[in-house]
Each structure stands twice: as C-alpha cells, then as structure tokens.
C-alpha angles and dihedrals in degrees: 000000000000137000088260091071111120096237123165108189102167127059141118136233135192088280086078124004104319123105100223131074120246088253094052090047091052091050091048092048093051093046087055093052100260111163099177120034141179131185108216107185117182113273089331138099097179092113097052100099092048091048093049092049091048093047092050091048089053093048096248128134112241139209122191111244148181136168113226123203112229133183112226128163092343093307133101108243125186123224117194117211118205135186098009130145103265091204094061108127098210091052092048093049092048093051091048090054091049092050092047099084097050098088094054091045091051092055090052090050090053090051091052093050090047089059090062093047102270105127128191096018095144093052090042092052092049090064088068097045121104092181116030091203087067103048106151145171089273091063091051089048092054090051093051091051092048091050092051098246091122135013097231142001093261089060091049093055092045095051105030118009110049129084112299094020125112098256099042116115119169119228128209104229132183120296120255090248091052095051095047092045092052092050099044092040087059091051097259138121123251118222131187106237122225096333095188090068098069101072094222123169113245090259093050092048092049089050091051093051093044095050092041091055092044092056093051103270112155110181148043132199105246100166112040139141096265097044122097120219089260092050089052087055091048095050092042085059092050090048088057093044094051097036094244128150117242124243131199125205138148098218084221115185107160142353088239098047112030121094093206125043125223112282098008102103124117116264123265116261110269094237094061124090107242113229090232090067087067090052103044091123093050098055114119 
C-alpha cells in the first residue's frame, strides 16, 4: 500500500460525540472514496464491531480505533490507537477509567453555566448524548446552539467552554505513558492526533514528541481536518525527525459541524511512511 491510499483513520460516531451511527459513517466514507477506514471514538471502543461489519459490507478495509484523552504539560492531548485487539482487558479497563470522570465534570460545567444565566444545561446536553458515559463539551455546545444562545458550536467554545470561561472544567485524563501502554499492549500503534491544535511552545512540543517516542509511540497525524497545508509540511518534518509513521484522518464528527468531510483530505507526502504500513497484518 502506498501513501496515495484514501485512508481516513480518525472520525467519531454517536458512541462518543459524533452525530452519525457507525453504519452511516461507513456509508459516507465509502461514498467519498475511502478505501481504509477506522472509527476512533473518544475513550471508547463500544462501536468497533458495528464499524467493522459496516466497513466490510461497504467493501472497505478496516482498522480498530479509539482516541484517548491524555494530560500532558497542563494540556489535554489526544492519542489515537489503531489496529489493536478490541478484546484486550487492560485496554478496556483503562478506557473505562478515563471515561469515569466525565459525568461529574459535566455537572460542574452545568453549574458554571447556570451562574451566568444558562439553566438546565446538563439536561439539555443529555439530549444529544448517545452514550451518557461520554458526555462532553461538544454535547453542551450543541444544546447552546439549539437553545439560541450561540449561532454555532465554534462560538459556544469561544465564549463558554474554553479555559477561563464559565463552562470550562478541566479533567484529569490518563498519562501519556498509560495511553501508549494500553494501545501497544493490545497490539496496536499509538499516534499523536492533530498536533497543531495544542498550542504548545516549541520546547513543550519537542518534549511531547520525545516522551511519546520513548514510551513506544510510533505515529503522528500529518494530514488531518484541522491542519493547514503548511502545518502538514511542519508535522511531516517532525515525523521524519522522530522516525514516526504518518497518519491521515478527517476527525469528522457531523455533516453540520465538521470542516472536512470523510475521505476528502490531501494525500500524504510520498516520502513519509504511512502508518498503515505498520499495520498491514491488522487490516480487517
């Protein structure tokens, strides 16, 4: 397989904070020419069997996937796991622990919004949740758009759900070591998701890549929905510098919210090692 393969290895379904079912995502991916697909719900692998069955029915190759929330240098960083054994007990336990704090955090977010006059946010957000264990800021954002407080989810995050705003509550996630250990222990490959999004200083970013590699991480998203063309060049360079494989994924959540559709990203640069080459024996 080459870097020209239309692979989309990052998206979300109703099992976490997407709006489409795994089956609808698979159909949309195939309609957009995707040949290799992965569903990477947040801290959850409950949709994997459905996604695999749907991918196979659509004639696509499939890799198991998840996106694990990690605390690093005071930031939340996301680590995508690909090609793991979804029945691995250590992975399942680790993800359950990571999900565990979301309900309490959601109640605190609702309290913060109530203090600025937005009542019933927790109950409102729940209407948008497919899996109550995974209630997140995105679900609150959808409620605030529906109720007319903001015109779109970007405005909600800017005004209410980022650090220093009324609905922001930090969460203590897994450590980088934990997330990578769960993924690699289950036979998968760990990938740094959308690295340009974190706003790290050069020193912090170097520390992230160094520690990630030291713990056994093997890949980085180079081409992704939130990266500009220049950022793809930058992180292609870091992939080469750190000896990491390159991944490609839209981070698609919803037809109404996502900037990039499934399967519509630019190709990876031909001199990078595609992450799927490391996972040839795990394709389903």
